[in-house]
C-alpha positions in Angstrom: 0.1 0.1 0.0 1.3 3.6 -0.9 2.5 5.7 1.7 0.1 8.5 2.7 2.0 12.1 1.8 0.5 15.3 3.2 1.0 17.8 0.4 1.1 21.1 2.3 3.7 23.7 1.9 4.4 23.9 5.6 6.8 21.9 7.7 4.8 22.5 10.7 1.0 22.1 10.9 -1.3 24.2 13.2 -4.6 22.7 14.7 -6.6 24.8 11.9 -4.3 23.0 9.2 -5.1 19.4 10.3 -8.7 20.2 11.0 -8.9 21.6 7.2 -7.1 18.5 5.8 -8.9 15.9 7.9 -12.1 17.6 7.8 -13.0 17.4 11.5 -13.5 19.9 14.3 -10.6 21.5 16.3 -12.0 19.7 19.3 -11.3 16.4 17.8 -7.6 17.2 17.1 -6.9 19.2 20.4 -8.4 16.1 22.1 -5.7 13.6 20.3 -3.0 16.4 21.1 -3.8 16.5 24.6 -3.9 12.7 25.2 -0.7 12.2 23.6 -2.0 10.5 20.6 -0.5 12.3 18.1 3.3 14.0 18.4 3.4 17.5 18.8 4.8 20.6 20.6 3.0 23.3 22.4 4.0 26.9 22.2 2.3 29.0 24.9 -1.5 28.2 23.9 -0.6 27.0 20.1 0.1 23.4 19.0 2.0 22.5 16.3 2.6 19.1 14.6 5.6 18.2 12.3 4.4 17.5 8.9 6.4 14.2 8.8 5.0 13.4 12.3 1.5 13.5 10.9 2.2 11.6 8.0 3.7 9.0 10.0 0.6 9.3 12.3 -2.1 8.9 9.6 0.1 5.7 8.0 0.2 4.1 11.4 -3.6 4.6 12.1 -4.3 3.4 8.5 -2.1 0.2 9.0 -3.6 -0.5 12.5 -7.1 -0.2 11.1 -6.6 -2.4 8.1 -4.7 -4.8 10.5 -7.7 -5.4 12.5 -10.3 -5.6 9.6 
């Protein structure tokens, strides 16, 4: 299976970037970040996720989902 590539021109993604890309609410993304489900760094009140970490996260989740089907 081909690896998921996030075609955004940023190295660091905001919560809003991830929400737009995944078409989910900010609540969903921040819950994942706060719970440690997605690697991220926090600068003050703002979360940032490295694009490569987000790609790894998506691929791992897809592989886990396919493996349990």
